Every structure is written in C-alpha cells, then in structure tokens.
N, C-alpha and C positions, 0 to 999 in steps of 0.2 A: 411682539410687544413693543410699543412706542411710548414716548414721553410727552409729545406735543411741543417739542422745541424744534422749530423749523431750522433745518440746516442750510437750505438754499431755496431760492425761488426759481422754478423752471417755467417754460412756456409751452403751451400746446402747439405742436407743429401740425398735427392732423388728428382727426377723430372720425373714424369710419363707422357707420351704423349698418347693422344687419338685422333681420327679423328677430334673431335670438341672441343678439349681443353686439359686439363691435371691437375695434382695435384703436387704442390710444397711443400716439407717439409724442413723447416729451423731449423738447430740446433743453439742454443744460444752460444754454446761453439765454440771457434776458437783458433788460436795460441796465441792470446793476452789476452784471458779472459776465464773463466770457466762459465758454466751455473749457478752455485751457486752465482756468482757475478753479474748476470744480473739484472738490474733494470727493464728491459722490461719483463723478465720472472716473476718477482714478481707481476707485475700489469696486466698481460695479462688475458683476459677472452674471452669466446666464443662470436663471433660476432664482436669483436673489429676490427677497421681498423688499418692497419699498412703499412708504406711505406717500400717496399723492392726494393732496387735499384731505388727509385723514383717512383715506381708503387704502387698505393693504392690498397691493397688487404684485404680480409676479413678472419679473423681467423675462420676456421671451425673445428679445432681440436687442442688441445694443452696439454702439460704437462710441468713439470719443466725443461725439456731438450730442448724443442722447440715447434714449431707449424706448422700447415699445412694450405694451402690456395689453393682454386680451381682457375684454370686459364681458361679463355674463349679462343676460337679460335682467337678472335680479340687481346687479350692480348699477345698471343704467336706470332702473326704476327707483332704487333706493338712494341714489346719490345725485349730486348736481351735474354729473358728467352728461346727463341727458340734455342739458341746456348750454353746455360749453361749446366754444368754437375755437378755431385756430387763432392763435395770438393771445388767448386768455392766459393769465398767470396762475400758477399752481404752487402750493407749498410741498416741499420734498423733505423727507426724513428717512434715514436708514433705521433698522430695528435697533433696540437697546442691546448693547453688548454686556456680557457678564462682567460685573465689577465696575461698571460705569456709574457715574453719579446720576441720580434721578432728579432732573431739574424741574420737570413739570408734574405730571401725574400719570399713573398707569393707564395706557390706552391700548386697545386691541386692534385698532384699524378697521373695526366693524362699524360702519356708519349706520346709525339707527334711523335717520330720516333727514328731510330737507327743511331747514328754516328759511326765513326771509329777513333780509336787512330792512329795518324800518327807520334807522337813523345812523348817520356817521358824520359827526360834527366835531370841530376842534374846540378844545378848552385850553387856552394857552398853548403850550407845546404838546399837550396830550390830546387824546381824542376820546369821544364817547361813541361806542358802537352798541346799537340796540338790535336784537334779533328776536323775531317772533318764533317761538318753539312750537312744533306740531303738538296738537292736543294730546295724542297718545303718549308723548314723551314728558309731559310737564310734571308728572308725579315723581320723576327722577331728578328734578332740578331743585336746588335749595340756595337761598341767598348766602353768599360767601362760599358756596361750594364750587367744585371744579366742573368745567364743561369744555368739550373740545369742539371748536368751530373751524371748519376747513383744516383740521389737523393741528390747530394751535391750541395749546393748553392755556385756558383763560379762567378767570374767576367771575362768577355772577355777582357783581357788586350790589346790584339791586334786582329784585325778582317780583314782578307785579303783572297781573292780568295776562299771563302767558308770554311776557316779554322779559328777556334777560338783558340788563344794561351792563355793559362791559367797559371798564376803564382801560384804555390802551395807551401804553407809554410810547414815546417817539421811536425807540429802538424796534419794538414789535411792529409798529406801523410801517417803518421803512424797510424792514427785513422780512416781510411776509407779503402775501397778495392783498392784504387789507388796503394797501395804498391804491389799488385799482378798483375797489368796490364802490357800488352805488346803491341807492335805495331800491328795494324790491329784488335785488340779486339773490339767487339761491345760494345757500351756504350749508355745507354738510354738518350734521350734528351727531356727535357721539356723547351720550351721557355717561356718568360715572358708573363703571362696571360694578363697584361695590353695592350701589343702590339696587342694581338689577338682580344680583345674587341674593341679597337680603330679601327682596320681594319674592323671589323664587322659593327660597327656603320657608318663608312664612306661609306661602300658598300651599306648599307640600305638607307642612305641619298641620294646617287646618283641614286638609283632605284626609288625614289619617284617622282611623277610628280612635275614640277616646280610650286611654289606657286605664286598666283596672288595677294596675300595680300600686300597692300601698306600702307604707312603712311596716305595718303589721305583717303583711305577706313576706316582705324581705326578711324580717326577723325569724319568721317561721321556717324560712328556707335556709337559715344559718348565716345570713349576711350581717 
C-alpha cells in the first residue's frame, strides 16, 4: 500500500527487454540528489516492495547506488515502462508503514493503464498538467477526486471530455518527475481503489437472483 507522496526521484540506469518481460535498474542519484543522500538507499533490502512511477515492484538486486526489479510482460504492457529509456526520471516511494500519516490517498501500486500528457504549462509559480485518461478508466474519475499519475497522489481539479486537469504546486513540480515531462508523454494512471470496489460490488449485486425475503416471512420465522 502506498500514499502517492514521492520520497525521491530516481533515474533509469538500464531497461532490458525480453519477449516475456524485462529487467529495470534504477539509480538513486539524479540531478537533484546524490545516492549518498538517499533515505531509500539506506533502508533498501532484498525482496522489498517499492513504487516506481506508481508501479509496485520487487527489489531483486541492490547496492548503495540503486536497485533492480524484474518486469513481467503484463507490467510492460500496462505501464509506461515500455516507452522508457535510460536517463528518464522516475518517482520512488516505499510502502506505507503502520502508524504513518496518510498524506495522499490509498494506492495499491497496481497501474490501471497509460494516459497521455496533453498540456503542461506554468501559471505563475504553479503549473497546469492535463492528462488524457484511457476510455475504459474514465468512469472511475470524478472532479475533485483523487487520481494517481506516475505514482503521485493528485486531485482532478477539472474533469472534461476524458481529460483531467491537475493544478500542480511548485514543490510537487520540483520534487517529482513532472519537471521532465513533455506533451504526449506516457504517464501511469491508477484510479481510486474505492471506486473500483464499489463498481464490483454493484455488479455482483445485480447478478444475484432477486430475493423473495419479505418482512412477513421474517415475522413468521420469529425474527
């Protein structure tokens, strides 16, 4: 479980592709920080889960400079890793610990699909980010609702014609990979888990046969 509060921006060191998956290696060092300053590096161990651009991955190899994670074919198809290259910046977050403050919103690290940046423009010291959400995910998005983009917990300030407009403050812009994005870039989308569970429950309810239980029947049975 994650919160969407990026702890550090890492950099893709290498991305190997295979017919059925691949391996991703992330460097803790980037233009804003060095590996020696990384809190994540100091606490990483083999088998840990870590969110990379909002995708929950398992650490299969690590040292003080970075870590590696294996990617399944499904991960490459469902996330923007299929379009990433060495040098690209990625958002990193460790799982939520028990008793920690929830600063963003509950996220599973299960990317639903790939959106596309349609706009990233300054407004004073702030920025407007606009993302086109895939058609099959739009029913889960609501104006002023939470949405995770590349693992960042954000709010859909405006929602229109399949595009989510996000107001980005200077801190978020400078402490995430948003500062390196351009129009048409692929961005990982995870919608609010609550909306998905509500939809699943309603679908299950509709599929069940109509109940013949009545108040009269309950009274007759002694309730």
